[in-house]
Legacy VTK file of the C-alpha trace (Angstrom):
# vtk DataFile Version 3.0
C-alpha trace
ASCII
DATASET POLYDATA
POINTS 147 float
55.251 -2.242 18.303
51.802 -2.124 19.974
51.498 -1.405 23.694
47.714 -1.060 23.995
45.358 -3.082 21.824
41.688 -2.156 22.095
39.237 -4.888 21.144
35.564 -4.037 20.735
33.409 -6.989 21.778
29.639 -7.236 21.494
29.014 -10.948 21.835
29.022 -11.592 18.079
31.154 -14.272 16.398
32.935 -11.534 14.516
33.957 -9.733 17.719
35.356 -12.956 19.167
37.379 -13.444 15.970
38.749 -9.948 16.598
39.669 -11.038 20.121
41.477 -14.101 18.740
43.550 -11.843 16.475
44.411 -9.525 19.373
45.585 -12.538 21.399
47.812 -13.596 18.487
49.268 -10.106 18.365
49.898 -10.118 22.103
51.888 -13.345 21.718
54.163 -11.466 19.311
54.371 -8.489 21.677
54.186 -9.861 25.243
54.299 -6.386 26.809
51.115 -5.328 25.022
47.931 -4.888 27.030
44.542 -5.908 25.667
41.637 -3.631 26.525
38.244 -5.239 25.984
35.389 -2.798 25.486
31.677 -3.535 25.218
29.438 -0.584 24.417
25.688 -0.659 24.949
23.224 1.871 23.594
21.913 4.212 26.282
18.125 4.289 26.722
16.499 7.130 28.578
13.635 6.626 30.998
11.421 8.239 28.369
12.429 5.631 25.762
11.822 2.872 28.287
8.332 4.238 28.992
7.366 4.008 25.289
7.119 0.232 25.362
3.524 -0.831 24.700
3.593 -4.115 26.539
6.002 -4.682 29.329
6.026 -6.818 32.421
5.472 -5.137 35.778
8.926 -6.134 37.015
10.860 -4.949 33.930
14.127 -3.228 34.750
15.245 -0.008 33.142
16.810 -0.948 29.776
20.184 0.609 30.661
20.495 -1.663 33.681
19.680 -4.777 31.659
21.976 -3.785 28.806
24.781 -2.874 31.196
24.545 -6.282 32.851
24.593 -7.983 29.459
27.658 -5.944 28.428
29.453 -6.887 31.654
28.711 -10.532 30.900
30.124 -10.172 27.382
33.308 -8.557 28.692
33.756 -11.148 31.442
33.255 -13.987 28.967
35.756 -12.400 26.563
38.251 -11.980 29.411
37.928 -15.644 30.371
38.385 -16.717 26.746
41.439 -14.517 26.379
43.060 -15.948 29.484
42.208 -19.516 28.412
44.018 -18.817 25.136
47.131 -17.494 26.846
46.542 -13.757 26.976
48.187 -12.157 29.966
47.465 -8.464 30.395
43.722 -8.156 29.791
41.377 -5.507 31.162
37.656 -5.152 30.551
35.492 -2.056 30.265
31.797 -1.332 29.724
30.504 1.996 28.421
27.155 3.411 27.318
26.647 5.412 24.161
26.852 5.207 20.396
29.278 2.303 19.836
31.455 3.800 17.102
31.886 7.121 18.916
32.586 5.462 22.253
35.125 3.039 20.755
37.031 5.838 18.994
36.982 8.132 22.061
37.961 5.296 24.410
40.847 4.450 22.087
42.004 8.069 22.214
41.596 8.334 25.986
43.538 5.114 26.613
46.113 5.953 23.924
45.451 2.705 22.082
48.028 1.849 19.435
45.585 -0.415 17.601
41.838 -0.979 17.575
40.626 -4.424 16.548
36.976 -4.796 15.550
34.867 -7.473 13.978
33.689 -6.934 10.424
30.057 -7.049 11.512
28.461 -7.078 14.903
25.228 -8.268 16.410
23.086 -5.768 14.442
24.709 -6.081 11.006
23.217 -7.055 7.708
22.511 -10.736 7.268
24.024 -11.242 3.817
27.560 -10.197 4.793
27.994 -8.001 1.718
29.094 -4.887 3.575
31.149 -3.868 6.565
29.053 -3.261 9.620
28.294 0.387 10.293
30.263 0.382 13.559
33.419 -1.114 12.039
33.138 1.268 9.097
32.791 4.335 11.347
35.588 3.246 13.677
37.931 2.654 10.729
36.990 6.055 9.322
37.386 8.100 12.512
40.047 6.474 14.689
43.383 8.228 15.004
45.274 4.954 15.365
45.353 1.953 13.016
42.213 -0.189 12.920
42.288 -3.881 12.132
38.931 -5.136 10.852
38.521 -8.915 11.179
LINES 1 148
147 0 1 2 3 4 5 6 7 8 9 10 11 12 13 14 15 16 17 18 19 20 21 22 23 24 25 26 27 28 29 30 31 32 33 34 35 36 37 38 39 40 41 42 43 44 45 46 47 48 49 50 51 52 53 54 55 56 57 58 59 60 61 62 63 64 65 66 67 68 69 70 71 72 73 74 75 76 77 78 79 80 81 82 83 84 85 86 87 88 89 90 91 92 93 94 95 96 97 98 99 100 101 102 103 104 105 106 107 108 109 110 111 112 113 114 115 116 117 118 119 120 121 122 123 124 125 126 127 128 129 130 131 132 133 134 135 136 137 138 139 140 141 142 143 144 145 146
């Protein structure tokens, strides 16, 4: 049924619940591939220069965020393999998360996108879907499973 399952991970509990669901789905469809994607917000050099107080050895925000995103993807990959997932690939991209997730899903011809209900920047009371999950569900061309 599904050949390519895209899972958006950002390090939040909700995104790891989405990963768990994708692993369950892969057990039902052993030929399916899981694509893990972590998207970080791009910061220009100008934005980085606007910081009022910063240490002398501070890296450019994109570099720091990219490294963090790679760590999230690698951790998610390890978890997936520990839980029996077989075909798992990880990707890191910069940009607006909802747009990048939808475009990546199109480019990779994902059959399903799995996202957490709320991510690391969502509201604290849990009353609403996170803005990223809402936008992905609204704009993706394939089915979206919100966990």
